[in-house]
TIMAR-338906 format. One line per 8 residues: number of its first residue (from 0); their letters; for each residue z, y, x of C-alpha. Coordinates in nm, 4 decimals, padded with zeros to 6 digits. Layout:
REM TIMAR-338906
NUM	a	Z:Y:X  ...;
END
This chain:
REM TIMAR-338906
0	mdnhrkrn	-00.9522:00.0683:02.7317  -00.9151:-00.2995:02.6385  -00.9258:-00.4231:02.2800  -00.5562:-00.5125:02.2747  -00.4531:-00.1545:02.3479  -00.7090:-00.0190:02.1011  -00.5698:-00.2526:01.8375  -00.2120:-00.1374:01.8974;
8	ltfltigl	-00.3060:00.2312:01.8836  -00.5058:00.1697:01.5678  -00.2091:-00.0024:01.4027  00.0109:00.2882:01.5116  -00.2308:00.5330:01.3479  -00.2292:00.3288:01.0278  00.1494:00.3458:01.0342  00.1276:00.7256:01.0605;
16	ifmlsgie	-00.1097:00.7380:00.7634  00.1330:00.5434:00.5476  00.4245:00.7497:00.6771  00.2502:01.0705:00.5686  00.1897:00.9247:00.2237  00.5635:00.8553:00.2012  00.6526:01.2048:00.3229  00.4190:01.3570:00.0645;
24	yavilpti	00.5815:01.1608:-00.2138  00.9325:01.2465:-00.0939  00.8790:01.6225:-00.0604  00.6959:01.6589:-00.3929  00.8877:01.4273:-00.6262  01.2289:01.6048:-00.6103  01.0747:01.9465:-00.6900  00.7783:01.8788:-00.9194;
32	wrylqile	01.0030:01.8612:-01.2274  01.1321:02.2189:-01.1788  00.7894:02.3358:-01.0581  00.6368:02.2279:-01.3902  00.9188:02.3915:-01.5840  00.8525:02.7226:-01.4075  00.4842:02.6916:-01.5015  00.5986:02.6423:-01.8634;
40	appyflgl	00.4694:02.2865:-01.8831  00.5976:02.0565:-02.1613  00.8186:01.7611:-02.0577  00.5390:01.5022:-02.0778  00.3580:01.6830:-01.7947  00.5998:01.5185:-01.5515  00.4559:01.1788:-01.6403  00.1017:01.3185:-01.6301;
48	glsafsls	00.1568:01.4757:-01.2898  00.2933:01.1567:-01.1390  00.0239:00.9436:-01.3024  -00.2691:01.1669:-01.2054  -00.2354:01.0730:-00.8386  -00.2519:00.7036:-00.9236  -00.5445:00.7456:-01.1640  -00.7870:00.8758:-00.9038;
56	glltgplf	-00.6637:00.6180:-00.6516  -00.7220:00.3473:-00.9126  -01.0835:00.4542:-00.9585  -01.1736:00.5136:-00.5943  -00.9885:00.2195:-00.4324  -01.2508:-00.0482:-00.5088  -01.5312:00.1920:-00.4093  -01.3750:00.2605:-00.0694;
64	glwsdrsk	-01.3110:-00.1140:-00.0304  -01.6743:-00.1930:-00.1144  -01.7854:00.0646:00.1423  -01.5683:-00.0873:00.4153  -01.6780:-00.4462:00.3366  -02.0440:-00.3538:00.3689  -02.0111:-00.1287:00.6742  -01.7225:-00.3190:00.8447;
72	ttksiilf	-01.5878:00.0217:00.9507  -01.2873:00.2151:00.8298  -01.2542:00.5141:01.0625  -01.5199:00.7216:00.8878  -01.3731:00.6249:00.5484  -01.0271:00.7451:00.6510  -01.1609:01.0750:00.7864  -01.3542:01.1312:00.4643;
80	snlfeiag	-01.0679:01.0400:00.2311  -00.8204:01.2614:00.4150  -01.0300:01.5640:00.3187  -00.9265:01.5065:-00.0415  -00.5606:01.4906:00.0594  -00.6001:01.8238:00.2370  -00.7752:01.9894:-00.0587  -00.5363:01.8436:-00.3175;
88	nfmyfigy	-00.2239:01.9591:-00.1385  -00.3661:02.3072:-00.0915  -00.4331:02.3236:-00.4666  -00.0715:02.2175:-00.5237  00.0395:02.5026:-00.2986  -00.1582:02.7604:-00.4996  00.0173:02.6522:-00.8195  -00.1545:02.9020:-01.0467;
96	skwlllcs	-00.0998:02.6998:-01.3636  00.0193:02.3611:-01.4859  -00.3439:02.2463:-01.5160  -00.4203:02.3337:-01.1543  -00.1091:02.1415:-01.0527  -00.2331:01.8414:-01.2487  -00.5797:01.8653:-01.0901  -00.4219:01.8906:-00.7438;
104	rlvagiga	-00.2627:01.5483:-00.7848  -00.5913:01.4058:-00.9104  -00.7774:01.5306:-00.6030  -00.5100:01.4146:-00.3579  -00.5127:01.0713:-00.5206  -00.8767:01.0214:-00.4206  -00.7631:01.0197:-00.0602  -00.5094:00.7478:-00.1360;
112	gagssifg	-00.7969:00.5198:-00.2413  -00.8762:00.4531:00.1249  -00.5691:00.2302:00.1384  -00.7849:-00.0589:00.0134  -01.0100:-00.0233:00.3184  -00.7066:-00.0175:00.5455  -00.5576:-00.3349:00.3965  -00.8967:-00.5024:00.4235;
120	fltrstrp	-00.9126:-00.4023:00.7894  -00.5600:-00.5348:00.8514  -00.6508:-00.8681:00.6911  -00.9561:-00.9077:00.9124  -00.7639:-00.8000:01.2224  -00.4593:-01.0270:01.1883  -00.3914:-01.3990:01.1829  -00.2512:-01.5429:00.8578;
128	eeragifa	00.0796:-01.6386:01.0153  00.1442:-01.2842:01.1429  00.0045:-01.0985:00.8425  00.3235:-01.0733:00.6356  00.5061:-00.9211:00.9318  00.2301:-00.6652:00.9901  00.2210:-00.5728:00.6219  00.5999:-00.5382:00.6177;
136	aimacrqa	00.5891:-00.3030:00.9182  00.3156:-00.0892:00.7601  00.5029:-00.0684:00.4298  00.8186:00.0189:00.6219  00.6302:00.3139:00.7689  00.5765:00.4495:00.4181  00.9441:00.4053:00.3470  01.0207:00.5853:00.6735;
144	gllvgpaf	00.8177:00.8718:00.5324  01.0277:00.8583:00.2164  01.3326:00.8792:00.4416  01.2046:01.1662:00.6569  01.0616:01.3596:00.3617  01.3961:01.4739:00.2185  01.4900:01.6045:00.5631  01.1838:01.8316:00.5478;
152	nlflrlcd	01.2956:01.9428:00.2030  01.6142:02.0768:00.3594  01.4174:02.3586:00.5247  01.1289:02.3799:00.2776  01.3788:02.4748:00.0069  01.4718:02.7795:00.2157  01.1164:02.9197:00.2110  01.0879:03.2496:00.0262;
160	felgpfvv	00.8051:03.4715:00.1501  00.4447:03.5645:00.0814  00.1388:03.4399:00.2683  -00.1388:03.6811:00.1762  -00.1900:03.6491:-00.2000  00.0159:03.3272:-00.2168  00.3884:03.2911:-00.2777  00.5688:03.0420:-00.0546;
168	nkytspgi	00.8902:02.9145:-00.2100  01.0755:02.5861:-00.2393  00.8302:02.4672:-00.5048  00.4984:02.5647:-00.3450  00.5901:02.5023:00.0207  00.5564:02.1196:-00.0006  00.1851:02.1691:-00.0764  00.0983:02.3807:00.2275;
176	fmcllwvl	00.3278:02.1704:00.4470  00.1493:01.8471:00.3554  -00.1883:02.0179:00.3878  -00.1105:02.1007:00.7509  00.0182:01.7489:00.8231  -00.3007:01.5879:00.6879  -00.5102:01.8247:00.9013  -00.3152:01.7171:01.2103;
184	lqfvvlvm	-00.3648:01.3527:01.1147  -00.7417:01.4023:01.1206  -00.7227:01.4713:01.4941  -00.4957:01.1705:01.5471  -00.7473:00.9424:01.3711  -01.0329:01.0828:01.5796  -00.8514:01.0089:01.9056  -00.6435:00.6961:01.8390;
192	ywdvppns	-00.8288:00.4914:01.5752  -01.0914:00.2275:01.6600  -01.2797:-00.0171:01.4422  -01.1711:-00.3079:01.6582  -01.3459:-00.6453:01.6111  -01.1861:-00.9027:01.3796  -00.9107:-01.1232:01.5123  -00.9362:-01.3846:01.2398;
200	segvavmv	-01.1620:-01.6463:01.0918  -01.4258:-01.3960:00.9886  -01.4794:-01.2910:01.3473  -01.4916:-01.6549:01.4561  -01.7520:-01.7288:01.1894  -01.9652:-01.4407:01.3069  -01.9454:-01.5494:01.6694  -02.0331:-01.9085:01.5697;
208	emkqedgy	-02.3344:-01.7796:01.3814  -02.4357:-01.5695:01.6806  -02.4018:-01.8741:01.9053  -02.6070:-02.0871:01.6686  -02.8831:-01.8273:01.6531  -02.8862:-01.8028:02.0310  -02.9111:-02.1824:02.0447  -03.2107:-02.1794:01.8130;
216	eeeeeapl	-03.3816:-01.9241:02.0359  -03.3201:-02.1412:02.3414  -03.4666:-02.4422:02.1624  -03.7811:-02.2464:02.0780  -03.8216:-02.1403:02.4387  -03.7576:-02.4913:02.5816  -04.0598:-02.6910:02.7151  -04.1990:-02.9723:02.4974;
224	mgsdeepv	-04.1440:-03.2318:02.7715  -03.7824:-03.2474:02.8771  -03.6630:-03.3697:03.2136  -03.4231:-03.6554:03.2707  -03.1776:-03.4311:03.4452  -02.8525:-03.3394:03.2762  -02.8572:-02.9882:03.1351  -02.6870:-02.7380:03.3582;
232	qtyravna	-02.4132:-02.5308:03.1915  -02.4431:-02.1638:03.2759  -02.1759:-01.9016:03.2311  -02.1689:-01.5267:03.2611  -01.9008:-01.2636:03.2193  -01.9119:-01.0722:02.8945  -01.7898:-00.7163:02.8846  -01.5347:-00.6488:02.6086;
240	deletsas	-01.7277:-00.3476:02.4806  -02.0462:-00.5531:02.4748  -01.8745:-00.8239:02.2735  -01.7309:-00.5690:02.0325  -02.0674:-00.3998:01.9844  -02.2514:-00.7282:01.9442  -02.0033:-00.8665:01.6932  -01.9861:-00.5448:01.4934;
248	srmqglnp	-02.3623:-00.5026:01.4735  -02.4120:-00.8665:01.3763  -02.1413:-00.8439:01.1115  -02.3007:-00.5338:00.9634  -02.6188:-00.7334:00.9210  -02.4398:-00.9945:00.7069  -02.4025:-00.9414:00.3331  -02.0372:-01.0100:00.2451;
256	fenfsvsr	-02.1166:-01.0192:-00.1279  -02.3793:-01.2898:-00.1096  -02.2892:-01.5569:-00.3698  -01.9839:-01.3479:-00.4660  -01.8531:-01.3896:-00.8216  -01.5875:-01.1593:-00.9673  -01.4731:-01.4168:-01.2223  -01.4545:-01.6962:-00.9636;
264	eflreevv	-01.2621:-01.4741:-00.7243  -01.0112:-01.2990:-00.9528  -00.9633:-01.5295:-01.2528  -00.8068:-01.8115:-01.0558  -00.4499:-01.8981:-01.1526  -00.2836:-01.7916:-00.8282  -00.4763:-01.4620:-00.8121  -00.3845:-01.3759:-01.1719;
272	vlltaqfi	-00.0167:-01.4414:-01.0966  -00.0206:-01.2181:-00.7889  -00.2053:-00.9355:-00.9662  00.0457:-00.9591:-01.2517  00.3305:-00.9424:-00.9989  00.1682:-00.6331:-00.8467  00.1436:-00.4659:-01.1866  00.4953:-00.5454:-01.3064;
280	tlfnqtal	00.6623:-00.4535:-00.9763  00.5004:-00.1100:-00.9591  00.5351:-00.0482:-01.3326  00.9105:-00.1023:-01.3116  00.9464:00.0889:-00.9854  00.7644:00.4017:-01.1050  00.9371:00.3884:-01.4440  01.2753:00.3912:-01.2711;
288	etmvtplt	01.1690:00.6689:-01.0338  01.0623:00.8796:-01.3313  01.3924:00.8109:-01.5076  01.6173:00.8792:-01.2095  01.5657:01.2560:-01.1738  01.6439:01.3488:-01.5385  01.9257:01.0900:-01.5413  02.1024:01.2300:-01.2350;
296	qryfgfde	02.0596:01.5823:-01.3678  02.2085:01.4889:-01.7058  02.5015:01.2691:-01.5985  02.5854:01.3829:-01.2453  02.4506:01.7383:-01.2188  02.2297:01.6669:-00.9172  02.0002:01.9507:-00.8060  01.6984:01.9319:-00.5702;
304	lgnslmys	01.9272:01.8880:-00.2689  02.1231:01.6095:-00.4339  01.8064:01.4263:-00.5333  01.6632:01.4638:-00.1826  01.9754:01.3139:-00.0267  01.9661:01.0299:-00.2790  01.6031:00.9487:-00.1921  01.6944:00.9627:00.1760;
312	lcgvevim	01.9649:00.6986:00.1346  01.7277:00.4884:-00.0741  01.4737:00.5085:00.2075  01.7254:00.3721:00.4589  01.7961:00.0719:00.2389  01.4304:-00.0076:00.1744  01.3357:00.0215:00.5447  01.6123:-00.2219:00.6345;
320	gfffvrwl	01.4854:-00.4481:00.3579  01.1296:-00.4443:00.4905  01.2407:-00.5336:00.8419  01.4583:-00.8121:00.7051  01.1573:-00.9460:00.5133  00.9491:-00.9142:00.8315  01.1993:-01.1446:01.0049  01.2334:-01.3736:00.7040;
328	skkvadrv	00.8564:-01.4193:00.6677  00.8516:-01.5970:01.0038  01.1070:-01.8492:00.8783  00.9978:-01.9278:00.5209  00.6783:-01.9282:00.3160  00.5575:-01.6179:00.1335  00.6118:-01.7787:-00.2065  00.9807:-01.8352:-00.1260;
336	vlavglvi	01.0170:-01.4663:-00.0415  00.8453:-01.3790:-00.3703  01.0802:-01.6008:-00.5709  01.3902:-01.4501:-00.4069  01.2616:-01.0996:-00.4779  01.2030:-01.1738:-00.8456  01.5554:-01.3127:-00.8847  01.7013:-00.9941:-00.7308;
344	cctaciwc	01.4841:-00.7704:-00.9512  01.5886:-00.9558:-01.2680  01.9548:-00.9246:-01.1681  01.9127:-00.5514:-01.1055  01.7459:-00.4938:-01.4413  02.0188:-00.6834:-01.6274  02.2835:-00.4752:-01.4480  02.1138:-00.1490:-01.5471;
352	lvflcnpr	02.0721:-00.2706:-01.9043  02.4416:-00.3543:-01.9342  02.6035:-00.0653:-01.7449  02.3628:00.2320:-01.7529  02.2328:00.2391:-02.1085  02.5720:00.3256:-02.2571  02.7908:00.4386:-01.9665  03.1646:00.4308:-02.0275;
360	ggygwels	03.4555:00.5393:-01.8164  03.4942:00.8399:-01.5957  03.2553:01.0098:-01.3580  03.3496:00.7772:-01.0742  03.2735:00.4577:-01.2659  02.9431:00.5902:-01.4014  02.8334:00.6977:-01.0533  02.9355:00.3600:-00.9061;
368	afiigvfl	02.7432:00.1682:-01.1727  02.4396:00.3866:-01.1075  02.4564:00.3331:-00.7304  02.4869:-00.0466:-00.7666  02.1921:-00.0562:-01.0070  01.9697:00.1473:-00.7752  02.0819:-00.0599:-00.4749  01.9844:-00.3863:-00.6445;
376	qllglpfv	01.6507:-00.2494:-00.7621  01.5602:-00.1358:-00.4113  01.6880:-00.4570:-00.2549  01.4328:-00.6699:-00.4386  01.1384:-00.4365:-00.3774  01.0505:-00.5397:-00.0158  01.0650:-00.9105:-00.1004  00.8154:-00.8846:-00.3852;
384	avsqvslf	00.5929:-00.6174:-00.2296  00.5325:-00.7873:00.1059  00.5023:-01.1428:-00.0243  00.2501:-01.0682:-00.2979  00.0275:-00.8590:-00.0663  00.0363:-01.1253:00.2045  -00.0328:-01.4071:-00.0415  -00.3145:-01.2119:-00.2052;
392	skvtaekt	-00.4871:-01.1623:00.1309  -00.4710:-01.5402:00.1899  -00.5930:-01.6664:-00.1478  -00.8912:-01.4271:-00.1676  -01.2055:-01.4307:00.0468  -01.1611:-01.2616:00.3812  -01.5143:-01.1228:00.4024  -01.4616:-00.9149:00.0846;
400	qgfsqgvr	-01.1019:-00.8123:00.1508  -01.1726:-00.4411:00.1183  -01.3016:-00.4805:-00.2366  -01.0331:-00.7354:-00.3277  -00.7572:-00.5114:-00.1948  -00.9152:-00.2268:-00.3893  -00.8887:-00.4322:-00.7079  -00.5275:-00.5183:-00.6262;
408	rsvgglat	-00.4412:-00.1544:-00.5603  -00.6223:-00.0503:-00.8790  -00.4033:-00.2883:-01.0766  -00.1056:-00.1292:-00.9035  -00.2494:00.2151:-00.9740  -00.2715:00.1324:-01.3438  00.0948:00.0311:-01.3308  00.1957:00.3568:-01.1626;
416	ilgplwag	00.0129:00.5453:-01.4391  00.1687:00.3574:-01.7274  00.5170:00.3365:-01.5702  00.5888:00.7120:-01.5656  00.4253:00.7578:-01.9068  00.6435:00.4804:-02.0515  00.9635:00.6109:-01.8930  00.8858:00.9803:-01.9477;
424	gltnnlyi	00.9114:00.9444:-02.3229  01.2128:00.7123:-02.3194  01.4643:00.8878:-02.0969  01.6905:00.9094:-02.4032  01.6246:00.5479:-02.5094  01.7212:00.3424:-02.2071  01.7709:00.0211:-02.4064  01.4037:00.0154:-02.5035;
432	mlgmmlal	01.2806:00.1163:-02.1579  01.4945:-00.1271:-01.9584  01.4506:-00.4018:-02.2181  01.0739:-00.3944:-02.1739  01.1126:-00.3958:-01.7945  01.3387:-00.7022:-01.8099  01.0951:-00.8814:-02.0421  00.8113:-00.8201:-01.7950;
440	llmisvmt	01.0218:-00.9489:-01.5051  01.1147:-01.2644:-01.6922  00.7476:-01.3201:-01.7767  00.6290:-01.2977:-01.4144  00.9212:-01.5157:-01.3042  00.8088:-01.7906:-01.5432  00.4461:-01.7501:-01.4297  00.5531:-01.7781:-01.0660;
448	alsyerlt	00.7563:-02.0916:-01.1344  00.4677:-02.2597:-01.3192  00.2143:-02.1691:-01.0472  00.4461:-02.2178:-00.7513  00.2431:-02.5007:-00.5962  -00.0740:-02.2896:-00.5969  00.0850:-01.9857:-00.4354  -00.0074:-02.0833:-00.0825;
456	epravqsa	-00.2866:-02.0497:00.1672  -00.5940:-02.2609:00.0781  -00.5851:-02.6099:00.2271  -00.9173:-02.5636:00.4018  -00.7833:-02.2743:00.6044  -00.4622:-02.4589:00.6821  -00.6597:-02.7619:00.7996  -00.8745:-02.5463:01.0226;
464	qscdsgg	-00.5632:-02.3887:01.1752  -00.4144:-02.7336:01.2365  -00.7331:-02.8405:01.4141  -00.7273:-02.5261:01.6256  -00.3647:-02.5790:01.7252  -00.4280:-02.9474:01.7916  -00.7279:-02.8690:02.0090;
END
């Protein structure tokens, strides 16, 4: 099988991984609130349960990224991390107590830490100009999972039987369902995932180094007295598997963290802006997600089915948004996409602050104001999410992308911990909650405007690409 086909199948498998993460979120989120109530958990356990998943991902993301940078492999990391997803979802299925439920999300979150290795792999395997489109497609796969997940809830909510000593009902069934899906994914990864060689500057650098070393060996073997004849150029066919093996083994021998400095890498202006954008975007998103379920229950009387249908419609919008951003990223720079996304997010937050904090009018007007607010919030999400990930991969060193993406995802993980905790205690004080969210959005908008000129690919890389295209 040639490398091109391996690469496509590998990308397809990565899409499935992200889709399963979206399905897991979609089948658990609509029911976890009632599940905790049945287990006699206090209200703040909802925030703890949602944050626990992010906490373990926050801690393990950089470690998985460090592992992938040193080994230059991700397949074994994915297979290992999926074991935690399997165990965590089975613990969720058992549901013996509120503490076991909390621990189940902690364990499953360890598996999510492998996402840093995957993003590092995608950075090394894509060209800068195509990277935003690839990232948008992968993120759309997660949103597809969020769309498909509620459809699974339609039959999972009908479960009412016993499986040995375990009770299978609409609250426990998402756990065993996701456990089985992650087991199936293990076989898919074994068959369809390859650690294909890099398709970017890192791979070129390795091959140049290999060529230089081979040249040095030839010089050592050359006779002291040279002839007057012109050197004869010799060529031989290189098997694709041989090239892949040679490049991979040589890359494993290189130390990606030689001369690496954390402060020099992450305390640069453009990197700080992008990490701040990552934090604020996910903080606001998870805060709103935490607020939505109690809000729809209080004002509109939505049950699990109503919430599932709402998340399904949200998934459709976000998927369309990601594919629009995928198209748009080919036309304009990433920083333009980021700026547009921030403007939309600020508009959405202002709308919610004005119309949702103190709803007036009848049921129809309140529902319409709620729908418009959610629509605007979701509309801005793909713009900010794709652009900041793509920009971050371009302004940080490619050889340590796994670790850098782990740091980025840890910052996002911290946001997804604090977001639900912030919103969980303020569901009755929307002015304070939404006011803080708007203040954060205005802050990152100002930071982006002041650092706009630096939010671009380094000039050295751009110059190299110009030379390659000119040659």
